[in-house]
N, C-alpha and C positions, 0 to 999 in steps of 0.2 A: 504493499499499501503506498503509495506518495501523498504528502499532506504537505501543503504549504498555504499562504495565502493566497495566491496565484494559482496553485493544482491542486487535483483532489481526483486521485485513480487508485483502482485497483485492480488485481491479477486472478483469476480463479481458476481452481485444478475444475476437474472434471468428476464428478462420483457417477457412479453406476445409474442411480438413480436418474440422473442430469442426460445422460448418454441415452436413455433410456426415452426420456421426455422426445428424441428429437431434434433440439435443438440446445445448443448451450451459450453461455456464456464466457469469453475466456477474459475479457476485459474492459473497463469503462469509465469512462473520466474527463476530466474537463482542465484545459489551460491558458493560459493567459499570456500573451507572448508581448511583451512593450518594444515600440520602434528600437530599431540597434541592439534587441538584445537577443546572445547566442540561440541557435536552435539546430536542430531541437534540446529541449531542459534537459539535466540529468537525472540519473532514479528509473529509471525503464528498463528490463531485465533484457541480456545476450536474447536477440532473437527478434525483439522489438524494436530498440534501437539502433539508429544508423547515423549516416553522415552524406551529408549530401554528396561529397565527391563519388558515393560507392552506391547510394540507395541501400536497396533489402528487397528483398523477398519473403511473404508471407506464406503461412499452410493452413491461414482459415480467413475467413472474411472481417474486412472492417468496414464502418460506415462513420466518414469523419464530416463534419460540418461546419463550417465557416460562419459565425455570428456577426465577427466584426475583422475587417481589413480586410487584405486582399495579398496574393502569392501566386506561386505556380505550382502546378502539376504536370511529372514524366514518366514515362510507362512505355514498355519495351514495345505495346501495344500501338505508340503512335505517339504524333510530336509533343512537345511542351505545349501547356495549355495554361489561361490567365485562369486565377481561380478569386472570383468575391466574394461580398457580403452575403451570405445568404448561397451559396455551391454547395453543395455536398460530395464528398470524395470515395468513391467506390472502389474499394481494394480486392483483390478476389485472390484465391490463393493460387501460386506458380506462378505472379504476373510481378516481374521486377520494376520496383516505381521507386521514386522518390518527389518531394513535396517540401516547400517551406515558402513562410511568411515575405513579405516584401521587407528589407529593411526602414524603410521610412516610416509603415505604416503598424506593421507588428499585426498579428491576427489575434481571436480569440476560437480557440478549436472544441468541437467538443466531440467524442468519439467512444464507440461502443465494439467490440470485437464478438466474433461468433462462431459454430459451428460444430457439424452434423446432419444425418441425413434427407433433415428439410431442405434449409437452404442451401446444402450441394445439390438437391432434386432439381432447386428454383432455376439453380445457374445453369445446368444442364437441360433442363427445358425450355431454355433460351430466356425465361423472363427479366436474369439479369444476366450484364457481359462484357470485358473489360475492355471492346470496343464503345463504349460508355461510361467512360469512368468521370466524367465530372457530371453532374445533375444538377438541374434545378427544380427545385419543389413547388408546385403552382400554390400552396400554401405553404409559404415559409413560416408565418407565426405560429404551424402547431408545431413545430420542433423544438425549440428551447424548453417549452413546458415541459415535454417527453425525455427532454435529457437532463430537465432538475428533477423530477421527477425520479430517474433512476437514480438521481448522483444522492436524493434523499433516502429511497430505500434505502442503497448500501451503505450510508452512516447509521443507520438506524437498523443495520443488520435484521431486517426483518424476514420471518417464517418462509422459506420455500423463496428464497429473496432470487436464487435464479430462476424460477419458474416466472415469479413476476418480473425479473428485466429481459427474458426472452419475450414477453409479452408486447415490451415494450418496443425491441428491437424489431420486433415483425410490424408494429403500429406504424414508426417508420417507413420500414421496407415496404408496406403497403402506399402509402404515400410517395414514396419515390416510383414506384409501378405505375399508379396514377399520372402521373408528372406523365411517364414515356409516355404511357398510350392517348394522354391527350396531346401531346407532339404530333404522334404518328396521324392521328384523326384527323387535325387539321385547325381549323381557325376556331374562333371563341363560336361563329355562326353554326359550325357541324353539331358543337353543344348544347345549343339551343335548342335547333332540328331531331336532337337524340331527344332530349328532355320532353319534347313536344308528344312526341310519338311516345315514349313510355307512357306521360301522362293520358292520349288518347289509348291505351292499349289499358291502364286499369282502369279507366270509367267506362268501357264500351266492352267489359269482359262476357257479357252476358248475350251480346250482338255481334253478328258475323262480319269481324270485321276481316277486310282482304288486304295485305301487306304492299302489294303494287300499289292498290291504289290511296291504301297511306302514302305511301312515298311520292306519287303522285300530285295528292292534297298539298304535302310543303315542295312541292317545284324542284325536285329530286330525282335524279333516274333510281331507278330499286338496287340495280347493283352496287351505285354507290351508296346509297342508303344501308343497305346489306354490308359491307365493307365496314365500311364506319360504325355503324350499330354493334359488331363483333369487335369492332378494337376499343370502344368504351364498356360494355358490359363482358364479352366473352363469350359470348350464346347470339348467335343467330335471332332475328326478329321472331321467325317462328318456333326457337326453343324456348326462348325467352315468354311468349305469351302464352307459352303452354307449359310452360312453370308457375307462371302467374295464374290461369284459369284452374291447376292442378293445386295450388293452393286456398285459392277459394273456392275448390269444392270442399278440403278438409277443413278449414275455419264452420263451411256450415252442416258436415256431415257430423261434428264437433259439437255445433252450437245451437244446432236448430232439430227438430223435428221432421224435418220434411222429408220423404224417400230419396232413394238412391237418383231416383230419375227427375225429381224436380233439381236435387243439387248438381246434374249432369246440366243442364237445360240452365239453371241460373248462372252458371260458371261457362258459358260457352259453347258448351258440347251440344249439339244436336241429336247426333246419336249413340242412346244407350249404353248400345253393346261395347262401340268404340272409346265411350268413355273406360266402362269398368275395363277392358283390355288394358289403355295405355295407364290405368290409375295403377295395374298390377304390375306391370313391369316396370314404372319410376317410383312406386313405393314400396311394393315387395309385396302386399297384400292386397286383396278386393277392397273395395268403400264400407261393406260392410263388418267385414272383419276390423277395418281400419276404427271406424266410429264404435266399435265395440269395447278397442282398447283405451280409445280415448274418451268414452263414459266410466273407464273404470272398471272393464273388465265384465258387465255386463249380459246376460246373455245373449244371443241373437234373437228370441224369439221377442224382447224387451224393445228391440231396435227397428226400426223401419225395417221391410226386407226390401229388394230391390222392385222396382213398378209398386209396389204394392202403398197399400193407406199408411197416412202415422197416425 
């Protein structure tokens, strides 16, 4: 642990429980570098410390957020990049890199290091890449409170500290991924169109909603609409609408006495047999079985059957 008036950090061993969690924290901290102050500051263990002339290679993941000042970042995956206040540097395992603040400004940095099967899978699946090491969050104002909360949890040594810190790290990564997807999706107007489409889906679940017609209503091509929708939500418009309808059906089955057929119709499924089949495929049980469990295990005789009266 390192503590001074300008810095606080810890390095953590990973227990068997932490490894089973699938995501564990290796280090977290913050440091304030004044103008013309040597960098990096001392006190970090071998393997984490580095000199600008040589850089370093980590064998875990790090997120480094700069809240004040500016500087530079460089890696084996690309040329030197300028880093400004508000930027986040994403450091991935096995990639040579180095970074430092501008001598005239210094900077305030906040970081978290982590590893495990979950973050490594996210990198393998392309959610994050060493070719995009400097990221700009859409809502920078959310990051500092998250890092501050992590430092407070560390200072108070809360029970299950690893799990608390991994939750915070996942939240940070979620904001970074959101920023990446927003840039891929295009302009702010694109976000407005997608939100309008989602609002329309939510408000017209029980009606016949044709997605190509929805795209025309937004004055965009369906191919553009579908591609942009996937980048924003991770699902195609059809699959997103299907999930919304299934969610409404589950709420109706658990919270009302209407029949399965009526729940299907009020959720936008015209064909009861198709509804029962897709419900079983996606949820893993029939609508009646799901209702039975949702109502606390009442017998099927007490719950409205498919097509029957309540």
